[in-house]
C-alpha positions, 0 to 999 in steps of 0.5 A: 600555167596557171588559169585564173577564176575571178569573182568581182567586188570586195567581199569577207565571205568568198566563194567561186565555183570552177568549172570546165574541169575534168573528171577524176583529175587532181587539181592544185590551187591557191586563193589570191585575194588583196584588200582595197589597198592592194596588200595581198594575203600570202599564197598557199598551194592546195589541191582537191581531186574531181569526182569519177566521171559515171555519166555514159556519151549519149549518141544521136544523129547515127545513119547509114550512108554509102551503103554497096554489095558489100559494105555501108558506112555507119555515122553518129555523133556524141555529146562527148569524146569517145570511143567508136564502135559497130555491132552488126549482124545479118538480121535474124541471126545471133551473130554479132561482129564487130568493128571498131576504133579507140580514137576519142572523138564526138563525130564518129564514122565507121566503115564495115565490109565484107557484106553479102549482096542483097541481105539486111543487117542490123546494127549498132552504134557503141561509144565508150568515153575516156572515163569508161562509160559505155553506151548503145544505141538502138538498134537500126538496119539497112540492106545491101544492094543486090548485084548479083545475078540469077544462076541459070540451070537445067537449060533444055529444049523440049517437044521439038517439031517441024514448026515449034520448040519449047525452051525450059530452065530454073533459076536460084531466084525469080527472074524473067523469062525470055529466049532470043533465036536466030537461024544460021546468017541472020544477025537479027535475034527475035525475042519470045517473052513471057511476062512476070518473075519466075524460078521454073521458065519454059517458053514454046517458040512457034513459026519455025522453019523445018529441019532448020538449025536454030540458035538461041539464048536465054534471057533471063534477069532478076527484079533488080535487073542483074541479068544472067550470063548469055550462053548461045546454045542450038537445036533443029527442027524435026523434017 
């Protein structure tokens, strides 16, 4: 298919600019010219090659969406068709991971998976055009959602008397302090709480009955509301 490009009117000095050409491409052309009576000059085919593209694509609109506890989707646009690549790393770390797609497009979307919950990540969008020119965006950040409950350890009952006992435990991250307790055959759980978040927890239950078996559960949740699994334990007050 021959693509015509024309200029209006008659002239003895002719010039016509061809636009929208592809970089580093061999083109064939013919000068087609005729006088006022329609007498057309003989067609001669000639060639030229356009210059190599040395301008990298322009990246814009970089954003992170769909951030969960273990993945995030990065999107952006380029002013010409280019590849899709994301460099990402844990903020403050030098270990860079890459996810890439070699298809050429102007609308770019890349989902990165296998992330760690509750973690800040830094990332860059990278695109390379058909001429091999690469551009890298500025560095952006996102933080994955933390849906991991605190880890409870060292649960112990201390200072047991006839009418009180202290429940103590630790968590691997700051969390709330609550103990639910009840007696055998009693379906009502009595909550006892201490305000604030802590990793070292201690709560004294008072007003207990002497020589009585009590059931209790440590109830603890982190700042995002992730609650540790409940485990029922027991203790008996003294006579």
